[in-house]
C-alpha positions in Angstrom: -27.1 5.8 -31.5 -30.8 6.3 -30.9 -33.0 5.5 -34.1 -34.8 8.7 -35.9 -38.6 9.0 -35.4 -40.5 8.1 -38.3 -42.3 11.5 -39.8 -45.8 10.8 -41.1 -46.7 12.1 -44.7 -49.2 14.4 -43.4 -46.8 15.7 -40.8 -44.3 16.4 -43.5 -46.9 18.0 -45.3 -48.1 20.3 -42.4 -44.5 21.2 -41.9 -43.9 22.3 -45.2 -47.5 24.1 -45.7 -47.0 26.1 -42.3 -43.5 27.2 -43.6 -45.1 28.4 -46.9 -47.7 30.1 -44.7 -45.1 32.2 -42.8 -43.3 33.1 -45.9 -46.8 34.7 -47.5 -47.9 35.8 -44.2 -44.8 36.6 -41.9 -47.0 37.9 -38.8 -49.6 35.0 -38.9 -49.2 32.3 -36.3 -49.6 29.0 -38.6 -49.8 26.4 -35.9 -53.0 26.0 -36.7 -52.5 25.1 -40.1 -53.2 21.7 -40.0 -54.2 18.7 -42.3 -57.5 16.7 -41.7 -58.8 13.9 -44.0 -60.5 15.0 -46.9 -64.2 14.7 -46.6 -64.8 13.8 -50.2 -61.7 11.4 -51.4 -62.5 12.2 -54.8 -61.1 15.6 -54.4 -57.9 14.4 -52.4 -56.6 12.6 -49.5 -56.1 15.5 -47.2 -57.5 18.9 -46.8 -56.5 22.0 -45.3 -59.2 24.7 -44.3 -57.2 27.0 -42.2 -56.3 29.2 -44.8 -59.7 30.7 -45.2 -59.5 31.9 -41.5 -56.4 33.6 -42.0 -57.8 35.3 -44.8 -61.0 36.7 -43.4 -58.8 37.9 -40.3 -57.0 40.2 -42.9 -59.9 40.9 -45.1 -57.8 39.6 -48.4 -59.3 37.0 -51.0 -58.8 33.3 -49.8 -58.2 31.8 -53.1 -55.8 34.5 -53.7 -54.0 33.6 -50.4 -54.4 29.7 -51.2 -52.8 30.2 -54.5 -49.8 32.5 -53.1 -49.1 30.0 -50.3 -49.2 26.9 -53.2 -46.9 28.8 -55.3 -44.3 28.7 -52.5 -45.2 25.0 -51.1 -43.2 21.8 -52.6 -44.6 19.0 -51.4 -43.7 16.7 -54.3 -41.9 14.1 -52.7 -45.3 13.1 -51.2 -48.1 14.2 -53.0 -49.2 13.1 -56.4 -50.9 16.7 -56.3 -52.0 19.9 -54.8 -55.3 21.5 -55.6 -57.5 24.6 -54.6 -61.2 23.9 -53.9 -64.0 26.2 -53.1 -63.6 29.1 -51.2 -59.8 28.3 -50.6 -59.5 24.8 -49.4 -56.2 23.2 -50.3 -56.6 19.6 -51.0 -53.7 17.1 -51.1 -53.3 13.6 -52.9 -50.6 11.2 -52.0 -48.6 9.2 -54.0 -49.0 5.8 -53.8 -45.5 5.3 -53.2 -45.5 7.3 -50.1 -48.7 4.9 -48.9 -46.0 1.7 -49.5 -43.2 3.5 -47.7 -45.3 4.5 -44.8 -47.1 1.1 -44.6 -43.4 -0.7 -44.8 -42.2 1.3 -41.9 -45.2 0.3 -39.8 -44.4 -3.2 -40.6 -40.8 -2.8 -39.5 -42.4 -1.1 -36.3 -41.5 2.1 -36.6 -44.8 3.4 -35.9 -48.4 2.7 -36.0 -49.7 5.7 -37.9 -49.2 7.8 -34.8 -46.4 9.7 -33.0 -46.5 11.0 -29.4 -46.8 14.8 -29.1 -43.7 17.2 -28.6 -45.6 19.3 -26.7 -46.6 17.2 -23.7 -48.9 18.5 -21.0 -49.6 17.8 -17.5 -53.6 16.8 -17.6 -55.6 16.1 -14.7 -58.8 13.9 -15.6 -61.8 14.0 -13.0 -64.2 11.3 -14.1 -66.6 8.8 -12.5 -67.1 10.0 -8.9 -69.6 7.9 -7.3 -71.2 8.3 -4.0 -70.4 6.5 -0.7 -73.0 4.2 0.4 -74.7 4.1 -2.7 -74.7 1.2 -5.6 -72.9 2.4 -8.7 -75.8 2.5 -11.1 -76.1 3.0 -15.2 -75.8 6.7 -14.5 -72.2 6.1 -13.6 -71.2 4.3 -17.0 -71.0 7.3 -19.3 -68.6 9.2 -16.8 -66.6 6.3 -16.4 -66.4 5.1 -19.8 -65.7 8.7 -21.6 -63.1 9.7 -18.8 -61.3 6.2 -19.1 -61.1 6.4 -22.6 -60.3 10.1 -22.8 -57.2 9.6 -20.3 -56.2 6.6 -22.4 -56.1 8.3 -25.6 -54.0 11.4 -24.1 -51.5 8.6 -22.3 -51.0 7.0 -26.0 -50.3 10.7 -27.3 -47.5 11.2 -24.8 -49.2 13.3 -22.5 -48.4 13.2 -18.8 -52.1 12.2 -17.3 -53.3 11.9 -13.7 -56.9 10.4 -13.3 -58.7 11.4 -9.9 -62.1 9.7 -8.8 -63.5 12.2 -6.8 -66.0 10.5 -4.8 -69.0 11.7 -2.7 -67.9 10.7 0.6 -69.2 14.1 2.6 -72.3 15.7 3.0 -75.7 15.9 4.5 -76.7 12.3 3.7 -74.1 10.9 6.0 -76.5 12.4 9.0 -79.3 10.2 8.0 -76.8 7.1 7.4 -75.0 7.5 10.9 -78.7 7.5 12.5 -79.4 4.3 10.6 -76.4 2.5 11.3 -77.0 3.3 15.1 -80.4 2.2 15.3 -81.4 -0.2 12.7 -78.5 -1.7 11.1 -78.6 -5.4 10.3 -75.0 -6.7 10.6 -75.9 -9.9 9.0 -76.9 -8.1 6.1 -73.9 -5.5 5.9 -71.5 -8.5 5.9 -73.9 -10.3 2.9 -74.2 -7.0 0.7 -72.8 -3.7 2.5 -74.0 -1.4 -0.2 -77.5 -3.0 -0.3 -77.6 -2.6 3.5 -76.4 1.1 3.2 -79.1 1.8 0.9 -81.5 0.3 2.9 -80.8 2.6 5.7 -80.9 5.6 4.0 -84.2 5.0 2.4 -85.7 4.2 5.7 -84.4 7.1 7.7 -84.9 9.5 4.8 -88.6 8.6 4.6 -88.9 8.8 8.5 -87.2 12.2 8.2 -89.7 13.2 5.6 -92.7 12.5 7.9 -90.9 13.4 11.1 -89.2 16.8 12.1 -87.8 15.4 15.2 -86.1 12.3 13.1 -85.0 15.4 10.9 -83.1 17.1 13.6 -81.7 13.9 15.1 -80.0 13.0 11.5 -78.8 16.8 11.4 -77.2 16.2 15.2 -75.4 13.3 14.1 -74.3 14.9 11.0 -72.8 18.3 13.1 -71.0 15.5 15.5 -69.4 14.0 12.3 -68.2 17.3 11.0 -66.8 18.4 14.7 -64.8 15.4 14.7 -66.7 13.1 17.1 -64.8 9.9 17.4 -67.3 7.3 17.0 -69.3 9.2 14.0 -65.8 9.3 12.3 -65.1 5.5 13.1 -68.8 4.5 11.3 -68.2 7.0 8.5 -64.6 5.4 7.4 -66.2 2.2 7.7 -68.9 3.0 5.4 -66.2 4.8 3.2 -64.1 1.4 3.2 -67.2 -0.7 2.4 -68.1 1.5 -0.7 -64.6 1.4 -1.7 -64.6 -2.4 -2.2 -67.7 -2.4 -4.1 -66.1 0.6 -6.4 -63.1 -1.4 -6.8 -64.9 -4.5 -7.8 -66.8 -2.6 -10.6 -63.9 -0.9 -11.8 -61.5 -4.2 -11.9 -64.3 -5.7 -14.2 -64.3 -2.5 -16.4 -60.6 -2.5 -16.5 -60.5 1.3 -14.9 -57.9 2.4 -12.8 -57.5 5.8 -11.3 -54.0 7.5 -10.2 -55.7 8.7 -6.9 -58.8 9.0 -5.3 -59.2 12.1 -3.2 -63.1 12.2 -2.0 -64.8 15.7 -1.2 -63.9 14.8 2.4 -60.0 15.2 1.8 -60.8 19.2 1.1 -63.2 19.8 4.0 -60.5 21.5 6.2 -59.6 23.9 3.3 -63.3 25.4 2.9 -63.4 27.7 5.7 -60.3 29.2 4.1 -61.4 29.6 0.8 -64.6 31.1 1.8 -62.6 33.6 3.6 -60.5 34.6 1.0 -63.0 35.0 -1.8 -64.8 37.3 0.6 -61.8 39.1 1.8 -61.0 39.6 -2.1 -64.3 41.0 -2.6 -65.2 38.3 -4.9 -68.1 36.7 -2.4 -70.5 38.8 0.0 -73.2 38.1 2.1 -77.0 37.4 1.0 -79.6 36.5 2.9 -77.4 34.8 5.6 -75.4 32.9 2.5 -72.1 33.8 1.0 -72.1 33.9 -2.8 -70.0 35.2 -5.8 -72.2 37.5 -7.7 -71.8 39.3 -11.3 -69.0 41.9 -11.3 -70.4 43.5 -14.5 -67.3 42.8 -16.6 -69.2 41.0 -19.6 -72.2 41.8 -21.5 -75.4 40.1 -19.5 -76.0 37.6 -22.4 -72.5 36.2 -21.4 -72.6 36.6 -17.7 -73.0 33.4 -16.0 -74.1 35.2 -12.4 -77.2 36.7 -14.3 -80.1 35.0 -15.6 -83.2 36.5 -17.7 -86.6 36.3 -15.7 -89.5 38.1 -17.7 -87.1 40.2 -19.5 -85.1 41.6 -16.6 -81.2 40.2 -15.8 -81.5 39.2 -12.1 -78.6 38.1 -10.0 -78.3 34.2 -10.3 -74.9 33.8 -7.8 -72.8 31.0 -7.1 -73.5 30.0 -3.5 -70.2 29.3 -1.3 -71.6 29.0 2.2 -75.3 28.2 3.0 -77.1 30.2 5.5 -76.5 27.6 8.0 -72.5 27.6 7.4 -72.3 24.7 5.6 -70.3 24.5 2.3 -71.5 22.9 -1.1 -70.1 21.5 -4.4 -68.8 25.0 -5.8 -66.5 25.3 -2.4 -65.0 22.0 -2.5 -64.5 22.2 -6.2 -62.6 25.4 -5.8 -60.6 24.0 -3.2 -59.9 21.1 -5.4 -58.7 23.2 -8.3 -56.4 25.0 -5.5 -54.6 21.4 -4.5 -54.4 20.2 -7.9 -52.6 23.1 -9.4 -50.2 23.4 -6.2 -49.8 19.5 -6.6 -49.4 18.6 -10.2 -49.2 22.2 -12.0 -51.5 20.7 -14.6 -51.8 22.6 -17.9 -55.3 21.3 -18.3 -58.2 19.8 -15.7 -60.8 18.1 -17.6 -64.2 17.1 -15.6 -66.2 14.5 -17.1 -69.7 15.0 -15.7 -73.0 15.1 -17.4 -74.3 18.0 -19.2 -77.1 19.0 -16.5 -73.9 20.1 -14.5 -73.1 22.5 -17.3 -74.2 25.5 -15.4 -72.0 24.7 -12.1 -69.0 24.5 -14.1 -69.4 27.5 -15.8 -69.7 29.2 -12.4 -67.0 27.5 -11.2 -64.7 28.6 -13.9 -65.6 32.1 -13.8 -65.3 32.2 -10.0 -61.6 30.5 -10.2 -60.8 32.8 -12.8 -61.8 35.8 -10.5 -60.2 34.3 -7.4 -56.6 33.2 -9.0 -56.5 35.2 -12.3 -52.7 34.3 -12.7 -53.2 30.5 -11.7 -56.3 30.8 -14.2 -54.2 31.9 -17.1 -51.9 28.7 -16.4 -54.8 26.1 -16.7 -57.3 25.2 -19.0 -60.7 24.1 -17.0 -62.8 21.9 -19.4 -66.1 20.4 -18.6 -66.6 17.2 -21.0 -70.4 16.9 -20.6 -72.6 14.0 -21.7 -76.3 13.2 -22.5 -78.4 10.6 -20.8 -79.2 7.0 -21.3 -82.9 6.1 -22.6 -85.2 3.5 -22.6 -87.4 2.6 -25.4 -90.1 4.8 -24.1 -87.7 7.6 -24.4 -87.4 8.2 -20.8 -84.1 7.9 -18.6 -83.2 4.2 -18.6 -84.8 2.2 -15.6 -85.8 -1.4 -14.5 -89.1 -2.6 -15.1 -90.3 -1.6 -11.7 -89.0 2.0 -12.0 -85.8 1.2 -10.0 -82.1 2.7 -11.4 -80.4 0.2 -12.9 -77.7 -1.0 -11.0 -74.3 -1.3 -12.9 -73.0 -4.5 -11.5 -76.3 -5.9 -12.6 -76.1 -4.5 -16.0 -72.5 -6.0 -16.6 -74.2 -9.3 -15.2 -77.1 -9.1 -17.9 -74.7 -8.3 -20.7 -72.3 -11.0 -20.1 -75.2 -13.6 -19.8 -76.7 -12.1 -22.8 -73.4 -12.4 -24.7 -72.7 -16.1 -23.3 -76.2 -17.3 -24.9 -75.0 -15.7 -28.2 -71.6 -17.2 -28.0 -73.5 -20.7 -27.1 -75.5 -20.6 -30.1 -72.8 -19.8 -32.4 -70.1 -21.9 -30.9 -71.6 -24.6 -29.0 -68.3 -26.7 -29.5 -66.4 -24.6 -27.2 -66.2 -25.9 -23.5 -68.0 -23.4 -21.0 -65.0 -21.9 -19.5 -64.3 -20.6 -23.1 -67.6 -19.6 -23.8 -67.6 -17.6 -20.5 -64.1 -15.7 -21.2 -65.6 -14.8 -24.6 -68.8 -13.8 -23.3 -67.3 -11.5 -20.7 -65.2 -9.8 -23.2 -67.9 -9.3 -25.7 -70.8 -8.4 -23.3 -68.2 -5.7 -21.3 -67.0 -4.5 -24.3 -70.5 -4.1 -26.1 -71.8 -2.0 -23.4 -68.5 0.4 -23.3 -68.9 0.8 -27.1 -72.6 1.8 -27.4 -71.9 4.4 -24.6 -68.8 5.7 -26.4 -69.6 5.3 -30.2 -72.7 8.1 -30.1 -71.8 11.9 -30.0 -71.2 12.2 -26.4 -73.6 14.8 -26.0 -76.5 13.1 -27.4 -79.0 11.2 -25.5 -78.9 7.4 -26.9 -81.5 4.5 -26.2 -80.4 1.6 -24.6 -80.8 -1.6 -26.9 -79.2 -5.1 -25.8 -80.1 -6.5 -29.6 -78.2 -3.5 -31.1 -75.0 -3.5 -28.9 -74.3 -7.3 -29.3 -75.1 -7.6 -32.8 -72.2 -8.8 -35.0 -73.0 -6.6 -37.9 -73.1 -2.7 -38.0 -71.3 0.0 -35.8 -70.7 -2.4 -32.4 -68.1 -4.0 -30.4 -68.6 -7.2 -31.5 -68.4 -6.5 -34.8 -65.1 -5.0 -34.5 -64.1 -7.7 -32.2 -64.9 -10.3 -34.8 -62.9 -8.5 -37.4 -59.8 -8.6 -35.3 -60.6 -12.4 -34.8 -61.2 -12.9 -38.6 -57.3 -11.6 -39.0 -56.3 -13.6 -36.7 -57.8 -16.9 -38.4 -56.1 -15.9 -41.5 -52.4 -16.1 -39.9 -53.7 -19.7 -38.4 -54.7 -20.7 -41.9 -51.5 -19.8 -43.1 -49.7 -21.3 -40.4 -47.7 -18.1 -39.5 -47.2 -16.9 -35.8 -46.2 -13.1 -35.5 -42.2 -13.6 -35.2 -42.6 -15.9 -38.4 -44.3 -12.6 -40.7 -41.1 -11.6 -42.5 -41.1 -7.6 -43.5 -41.5 -8.2 -47.3 -42.3 -5.6 -49.8 -45.5 -3.8 -49.4 -47.5 -3.5 -53.1 -50.5 -1.4 -53.4 -52.0 -2.1 -56.9 -56.0 -2.6 -56.1 -58.3 0.2 -55.6 -59.3 -1.6 -52.3 -55.5 -2.2 -51.4 -55.0 1.6 -51.8 -58.4 2.6 -50.0 -57.3 0.2 -47.0 -53.7 1.7 -46.7 -54.9 5.3 -47.0 -57.4 4.5 -43.9 -54.5 2.9 -42.0 -52.6 6.4 -42.3 -55.7 8.1 -40.6 -55.3 6.8 -37.5 -53.0 8.9 -35.7 -55.6 12.0 -36.8 -58.4 10.1 -35.2 -56.6 10.0 -32.2 -55.6 13.7 -32.3 -59.0 14.8 -33.4 -60.3 12.7 -30.4 -58.1 14.2 -28.1 -58.4 17.8 -29.0 -62.2 17.6 -29.0 -62.6 15.0 -26.3 -64.6 13.0 -28.2 -64.0 8.9 -28.1 -66.8 8.7 -30.8 -64.3 9.8 -33.5 -62.3 6.5 -32.6 -65.3 4.3 -32.8 -66.3 5.7 -36.4 -62.5 5.3 -37.5 -62.5 1.9 -36.4 -65.7 0.9 -37.9 -64.7 2.3 -41.2 -61.5 0.4 -41.0 -63.4 -2.8 -40.8 -65.4 -2.0 -43.9 -62.3 -1.1 -45.8 -60.4 -4.4 -44.6 -64.2 -6.3 -45.6 -63.8 -4.6 -49.2 -60.2 -5.4 -49.4 -60.7 -9.1 -48.2 -63.5 -10.0 -50.5 -61.7 -8.4 -53.7 -57.9 -9.4 -52.9 -57.2 -12.8 -52.3 -54.7 -13.2 -49.4 -53.8 -16.8 -49.1 -54.7 -17.7 -52.6 -52.7 -14.4 -54.0 -51.4 -15.1 -57.5 -48.0 -14.8 -56.1 -45.7 -15.1 -52.8 -44.7 -11.5 -52.9 -48.4 -10.4 -53.4 -49.6 -12.7 -50.2 -46.9 -11.5 -48.2 -47.9 -7.8 -49.2 -51.4 -8.3 -48.4 -50.7 -10.3 -45.3 -49.0 -7.1 -44.2 -52.1 -5.2 -44.8 -53.9 -7.8 -42.8 -51.6 -7.5 -39.9 -51.6 -3.8 -39.8 -55.5 -3.7 -39.9 -55.5 -6.2 -36.7 -52.8 -4.0 -35.0 -54.8 -0.8 -35.4 -58.2 -2.7 -34.4 -56.6 -4.0 -31.6 -54.5 -0.6 -30.3 -58.0 1.2 -31.3 -60.2 -0.7 -29.1 -57.8 -0.8 -26.1 -57.5 2.9 -26.0 -61.6 2.7 -25.7 -61.1 0.2 -22.9 -62.1 -2.6 -25.1 -60.4 -6.3 -25.1 -60.0 -8.2 -28.3 -60.0 -12.1 -28.6 -58.1 -14.1 -31.1 -60.9 -16.3 -31.6 -64.7 -15.8 -31.4 
């Protein structure tokens, strides 16, 4: 017989709350009546604010609606109290016995404060997307980290996720690269460091093209040959792509990032003429100055129309070009073909693009164009641009090397590990070098990822080695150390994981109760991070969890507890905290260490 799935207290309360709303407002959709952690613990543990929106839509008094809902709500099995606050908030305070029972079930392995969704969706996550023949640089880290964290969170919650690395492996730059390959390629340099040599080729030829129109024409000729299927140019292009993928794979392996598919721009090249023809045939795209573009159809007010821009007080056309005047295609054309392919191949309910905020205009036009091109398909899929800000240096400008060059991602990771190695060597000189190198790798790479994920993704942040590698504050090393410190408790107790018996959990001290309540909110943090595409919610949750644990550990003796029963109970709190810290860091793509 299949064991029952443990239902968490907030889920039980939500179920009863939604039923109470249905009784008061039979026509209402109560699925958005949800609980969230109460912002101020003085008023309760969970709060519902959704009743105010339901009342506003019906022009009724929200406090009266809250009172009506509360009158038909019986959650005494889990709650000590339910109160109405402010304009119509409902606040719920859990019983201590509810906390203890929930932790007891977690200690038995029945849950870890979250459950998989009953409404699983198929979701495509498009992230990272480096360019062939160019080194991955610091600008790729945010898309890679945020995208990987989101897909991990979504998978953990039970969704079917397909990750697609839409690499830039087609376009005008290849004409210049082909010309450089044929004329100035250094084979020995290519064997030593393929990407550096390809980067050199591009820089040399690009400068020559800027200075000499004939060189530019020669590069364009090589590109035309490639696009026409010339055997020699195709072979060279494939070799460039292969060499680039070797570099990509090395970086991704270090970061622990994997993709289900890697379909570059070239994969969709054959579909692009048909996309444009169909857009024109449907009256969505039209010719303008020799190019093909999608213009406003007047269906929305000018302020909301992505195909219009205000210049000097007048609304003028700002089309999405799908074919250039020279016959070439662009990102919009390729992205339309990509959506079409993904829908036909995987039938996703959602496609997420993790691309920096500077591309927001492109995605607004892309999504609007697709909705006009395939309206029925557009109603079945949610297209989401998950944007993010820039990484800045101390000067407030985009992060660069001292010489002004873009920081290469591989070199950034090398430096993180070396800096972490110096810190580890100072603090743990007694460990052998191999151990210190292992710790430095986990701490250094974790520090970079966490510094990238912990701010609001749409904010710019200043890159600081000292801050990200600190063992205090909201950093990965602080959380990794918190986990390792808990493991040291079990080493001192001489208890392996298998030896930890499920004893009764008692919560008598305020610090025990506070830690227990925070543990219960792990699932809500995961759900909110997934629904709002913000991994920083997990970072904040884990940082606060570590703080709760510190307060607990400082005020509640564990190994020197006053009784064996109290010790066993507190060891469970330690173990559950460690498990949540480990899983929380894991969904951020960060490893933990048993010892630091």
